[in-house]
C-alpha positions in Angstrom: 0.1 -25.5 -5.4 3.8 -26.5 -5.5 5.5 -24.2 -3.0 9.1 -25.2 -3.7 9.7 -22.1 -5.8 8.2 -19.9 -3.1 10.6 -21.3 -0.5 13.6 -20.6 -2.7 12.4 -17.1 -3.5 11.5 -16.4 0.1 15.0 -17.4 1.3 16.7 -15.3 -1.4 14.7 -12.2 -0.8 15.2 -12.6 3.0 19.0 -12.8 2.6 19.1 -9.8 0.2 16.9 -7.8 2.6 19.0 -8.5 5.7 22.3 -7.7 3.8 20.8 -4.4 2.5 19.5 -3.4 6.0 23.0 -4.1 7.4 24.5 -1.8 4.7 21.8 0.8 5.6 22.8 0.5 9.2 26.4 1.3 8.3 25.1 4.4 6.5 23.0 5.3 9.5 26.1 5.3 11.7 27.9 7.7 9.3 25.0 10.0 8.3 21.9 9.7 10.5 19.8 12.3 8.7 20.5 11.1 5.2 19.9 7.4 6.1 16.7 8.1 7.9 15.4 10.1 4.9 15.8 7.1 2.7 14.3 4.8 5.4 11.1 6.8 5.8 10.7 6.8 2.0 11.3 3.0 1.8 8.9 2.4 4.7 6.3 4.5 2.8 6.8 2.6 -0.4 6.4 -0.9 1.0 3.9 0.2 3.6 1.7 1.4 0.7 1.7 -2.1 -0.7 1.2 -3.9 2.7 -1.5 -1.7 4.0 -3.1 -1.6 0.6 -3.3 -5.4 0.6 -5.2 -5.2 3.9 -7.6 -2.6 2.5 -8.3 -4.8 -0.6 -8.9 -7.8 1.7 -11.6 -5.8 3.5 -13.1 -4.6 0.2 -13.2 -8.2 -1.1 -15.1 -9.5 1.9 -17.6 -6.6 1.7 -18.3 -7.1 -2.0 -17.4 -10.8 -2.3 -16.7 -10.3 -6.0 -15.9 -13.4 -8.1 -13.0 -11.9 -10.0 -11.0 -11.1 -6.8 -11.1 -14.6 -5.3 -7.8 -15.6 -7.0 -6.3 -12.4 -5.4 -7.5 -12.9 -1.8 -4.7 -15.1 -0.6 -2.2 -12.7 -2.1 -3.7 -9.8 -0.3 -3.9 -11.8 3.0 -0.2 -12.7 2.6 0.8 -9.2 1.7 -1.3 -7.4 4.3 -2.0 -10.0 7.0 -1.4 -9.8 10.7 2.2 -11.1 10.3 3.1 -8.4 7.8 1.5 -5.7 9.9 3.4 -6.8 13.0 6.7 -6.9 11.0 6.0 -3.4 9.8 5.5 -2.4 13.4 9.0 -3.7 14.1 10.3 -1.9 11.1 8.9 1.3 12.5 11.2 1.2 15.5 14.1 2.9 13.7 11.8 5.7 12.8 10.5 6.0 16.4 14.1 6.1 17.6 15.2 8.8 15.2 12.2 11.1 15.0 14.2 14.3 15.3 16.2 13.3 12.2 13.2 13.5 9.9 10.4 15.4 11.6 10.9 19.1 12.4 8.2 19.0 15.1 10.2 16.3 17.0 13.2 18.7 17.4 12.7 21.2 20.2 15.0 23.7 18.5 12.5 23.9 15.6 9.4 24.1 17.8 10.6 27.0 19.9 9.6 30.3 18.2 7.5 28.6 15.5 3.9 29.7 16.2 2.4 27.0 14.0 4.4 24.1 15.6 3.8 25.5 19.1 0.0 25.4 18.4 0.3 21.7 17.3 2.5 20.5 20.1 -0.4 18.8 21.9 -0.8 16.5 18.9 2.6 16.5 17.3 4.8 15.3 20.1 7.0 12.1 20.2 5.0 10.3 23.0 1.6 10.8 21.5 2.9 10.1 18.0 4.4 6.7 18.9 1.3 5.8 21.0 -1.0 6.5 18.0 1.2 4.4 15.8 1.0 1.5 18.1 -2.8 1.8 18.1 -2.9 1.8 14.2 -0.8 -1.4 14.0 -2.9 -3.1 16.7 -6.2 -2.3 15.0 -4.9 -3.4 11.6 -3.3 -6.6 12.9 -6.5 -7.6 14.7 -8.7 -7.0 11.6 -6.2 -9.0 9.5 -6.0 -11.8 12.0 -9.7 -12.3 12.4 -10.4 -12.2 8.6 -7.6 -14.6 7.8 -8.6 -17.1 10.6 -12.2 -17.1 9.3 -11.1 -17.5 5.7 -8.9 -20.5 6.4 -11.7 -22.0 8.6 -14.2 -21.8 5.8 -11.8 -23.6 3.4 -12.2 -26.6 5.7 -15.8 -26.4 6.9 -17.4 -24.7 3.9 -19.7 -23.0 6.5 -21.6 -20.0 5.0 -21.7 -18.5 8.5 -18.0 -17.7 8.1 -18.7 -15.7 4.9 -21.3 -13.7 6.7 -19.0 -13.2 9.7 -16.3 -11.7 7.4 -18.8 -9.5 5.6 -20.2 -8.2 8.9 -16.7 -7.5 10.2 -15.4 -5.9 7.1 -18.2 -3.4 6.6 -17.4 -1.4 9.8 -13.8 -2.7 9.5 -13.2 -0.8 6.2 -14.5 2.4 7.8 -12.2 1.9 10.8 -9.3 1.2 8.4 -9.8 4.4 6.4 -10.1 6.5 9.5 -7.0 5.1 11.1 -5.2 5.2 7.7 -6.0 8.9 7.4 -4.5 9.5 10.8 -1.5 7.3 10.0 -0.6 9.0 6.7 -1.1 12.4 8.3 1.3 11.4 11.1 3.9 9.6 9.0 4.0 11.5 5.8 2.1 14.8 6.0 3.8 15.8 9.2 7.1 15.8 7.4 5.9 19.3 6.4 4.0 20.3 9.6 3.1 23.8 8.3 1.1 22.3 5.4 -2.1 20.3 5.5 -4.6 18.8 3.1 -8.1 17.6 4.0 -8.0 14.8 1.3 -4.5 13.5 2.1 -5.9 10.3 3.6 -8.2 9.3 0.8 -5.4 10.3 -1.7 -3.1 7.8 0.0 -5.9 5.3 0.3 -6.5 5.1 -3.4 -2.8 4.9 -4.0 -2.6 1.9 -1.7 -5.6 0.2 -3.3 -4.2 0.7 -6.8 -0.8 -0.6 -5.7 -2.2 -3.8 -4.1 -4.5 -4.5 -7.0 -1.8 -4.0 -9.6 0.6 -6.3 -7.6 -2.0 -9.1 -7.2 -3.1 -8.9 -10.8 0.5 -9.2 -12.0 1.3 -12.0 -9.6 -1.8 -14.1 -10.4 -1.4 -13.7 -14.2 2.3 -14.4 -14.0 1.5 -17.8 -12.3 -1.7 -18.4 -14.4 -0.2 -21.7 -15.7 0.5 -23.0 -12.2 -2.2 -24.8 -10.1 -4.4 -23.5 -8.6 -4.3 -20.2 -10.5 -4.8 -22.1 -13.8 -8.3 -23.1 -12.7 -9.2 -19.9 -10.9 -8.3 -17.3 -13.6 -10.7 -16.9 -16.5 -11.6 -14.2 -19.0 -13.8 -12.4 -16.5 -10.9 -12.1 -14.1 -8.7 -10.1 -16.4 -11.7 -8.0 -17.6 -12.9 -7.1 -14.1 -9.3 -6.5 -12.8 -8.6 -4.2 -15.7 -11.8 -2.3 -15.2 -11.1 -1.8 -11.5 -7.5 -0.7 -12.3 -9.0 1.8 -14.7 -11.5 3.1 -12.1 -8.7 3.4 -9.4 -6.5 5.2 -11.9 -9.3 7.6 -12.7 -10.0 8.2 -9.0 -6.3 8.8 -8.3 -6.1 11.3 -11.1 -9.3 13.1 -9.9 -8.1 13.3 -6.3 -4.6 14.4 -7.3 -5.9 17.2 -9.6 -8.6 18.2 -7.1 -6.0 18.7 -4.4 -3.9 20.9 -6.7 -6.8 23.0 -7.9 -8.2 23.6 -4.4 -4.8 24.7 -3.2 -4.2 26.8 -6.3 -7.6 28.5 -6.1 -7.2 29.3 -2.4 -3.7 30.6 -2.9 -2.9 30.5 0.9 0.8 30.6 1.8 0.5 27.6 4.3 -1.0 25.5 1.4 0.9 26.6 -1.7 4.3 25.9 0.0 3.8 22.2 -0.8 3.8 22.7 -4.5 6.2 25.6 -4.5 8.9 23.3 -3.0 8.1 20.7 -5.7 8.2 23.1 -8.6 12.0 23.7 -8.8 15.4 21.9 -8.7 14.3 19.0 -10.9 11.2 17.9 -8.9 8.8 18.9 -11.8 10.5 16.2 -13.9 9.5 13.5 -11.5 6.0 15.0 -11.4 5.8 14.7 -15.2 7.0 11.1 -15.1 4.4 10.3 -12.5 1.6 11.9 -14.5 2.5 10.0 -17.6 3.2 6.6 -16.1 0.7 6.7 -13.3 -2.2 8.2 -15.2 -2.0 8.7 -18.9 -0.4 5.4 -20.0 -2.7 3.1 -17.9 -5.8 5.3 -18.5 -5.4 5.4 -22.2 -4.4 1.8 -22.5 -7.3 0.5 -20.3 -9.8 2.4 -22.4 -9.4 -0.4 -24.9 -11.3 -3.6 -24.1 -8.5 -5.5 -25.7 -6.1 -4.4 -23.0 -8.3 -6.0 -20.4 -8.6 -9.2 -22.3 -5.0 -9.6 -23.4 -2.9 -11.0 -20.5 0.5 -9.6 -21.6 -1.0 -6.2 -22.1 -2.6 -6.1 -18.7 0.6 -7.4 -17.1 2.6 -4.7 -18.8 0.1 -2.0 -17.5 0.4 -3.3 -13.9 4.2 -3.1 -14.2 4.1 0.5 -15.3 1.7 1.3 -12.4 4.0 -0.4 -9.9 7.1 1.3 -11.2 5.4 4.7 -11.2 4.6 4.2 -7.5 8.3 4.4 -6.6 8.6 7.7 -8.5 5.4 9.2 -7.2 6.2 8.4 -3.5 9.7 9.8 -3.9 8.1 13.0 -5.2 5.7 13.1 -2.3 8.1 12.2 0.5 11.6 13.5 -0.4 11.1 17.2 -1.1 10.1 17.7 2.5 13.6 16.7 3.5 15.9 17.4 0.5 16.3 20.3 -1.8 17.5 18.3 -4.8 16.0 15.0 -6.2 19.4 13.2 -5.9 19.0 9.6 -4.5 21.7 8.5 -2.0 23.0 4.9 -1.8 21.3 4.6 1.6 17.9 5.2 -0.1 18.5 2.1 -2.3 19.8 0.1 0.7 16.6 0.9 2.7 14.4 0.3 -0.3 15.9 -3.1 -1.0 16.2 -4.0 2.6 12.5 -3.4 3.5 11.4 -4.8 0.2 13.4 -8.0 0.9 11.7 -8.3 4.2 8.3 -7.7 2.6 8.7 -10.5 0.0 10.1 -12.9 2.7 7.0 -12.5 4.9 4.8 -12.6 1.8 6.2 -15.9 0.6 6.1 -17.3 4.1 2.4 -16.5 4.6 1.5 -17.5 1.0 3.0 -20.9 1.6 1.0 -21.6 4.7 -2.4 -21.9 3.0 -3.9 -22.8 -0.4 -3.0 -20.1 -2.9 -6.7 -19.7 -3.9 -9.5 -19.5 -1.3 -12.0 -22.4 -1.4 -15.2 -20.5 -0.7 -17.7 -19.2 -3.2 -18.2 -15.6 -4.3 -21.6 -13.9 -3.9 -22.5 -14.5 -7.6 -21.8 -18.2 -7.3 -24.1 -18.5 -4.2 -26.9 -16.7 -6.0 -26.6 -19.1 -9.0 -26.7 -22.0 -6.6 -29.8 -20.7 -4.8 -31.6 -20.0 -8.1 -30.9 -23.5 -9.4 -34.0 -25.7 -9.7 -34.4 -28.3 -7.0 -34.9 -31.9 -8.3 -36.9 -34.5 -6.4 
């Protein structure tokens, strides 16, 4: 694959990202709370994509599906060890300004609050940062081991490497989902420490998978005329990717509605507060946009087999899904910190800054290996094993 265009794109995104983060730093000096609110939102948006890529890498190695082979290198680049470690560095501003965004990190909020006082053994800055370091360490290790084995098989064609990744990914995906549940609870749900949801982790997990799949599908189809994607992408790729996008969309809708109905039926003050805050001051508009763009448009479109076969239609659907993620995560994160859904310029600076860094690392990692993995899927191995042997 000609990587000249990747190098130019990587340099441009890196420059834009650095300039945006410098601008955000100026905003941080003038208004710490407002700037950090935008930063935790931006970190969540791009973290959803990065960690979703790691999750889809694990899922690919467990299933070894043929259709996802053109996406593997994209997921490795978007959620590999380098990206995980970079996000660990990007977490430093959050760790240094916990009290600006998390009520439980401010002693003035904890004293006299019975709920926060009961949670102080878990929700305290030292333990919070320690857990975060553990999350990044586990994810980076998993990503590193899988990437190393994948690149090794490209050269040796040893089936033992395939078995190694499958054996590692099976327990690895369980470990990933457990740590992901704790991470999203810590980073996002604890923005509202009086509220809790028992399905918050799986809710975020399906969002991450949907985001990573939509991005990889769009990127691969966008470059379908470039080698090696022109040889790796076929009719079955778009059909299976569209089907899985449909399934993830359905699952997201089911989890989202289930969480609302459970809280609505229970009608407990500590649970209903989450939706009460998001039912006024313009937040319902964002909720409606999310429901339409994240569920109804892709769900109805992907019901038609033609949408899965037609490249431009499938690409359009992935763009709608990706744009909806920005709105959905804004609706999830920001009401915990702001009364009105009015974006500030520091929100955009943080979003562009972290996004520029993400694309820079993505391009750097994508250019370090063949863009399509050179090892067979499970179905190809079965065909080879069933082929008649000639004397």
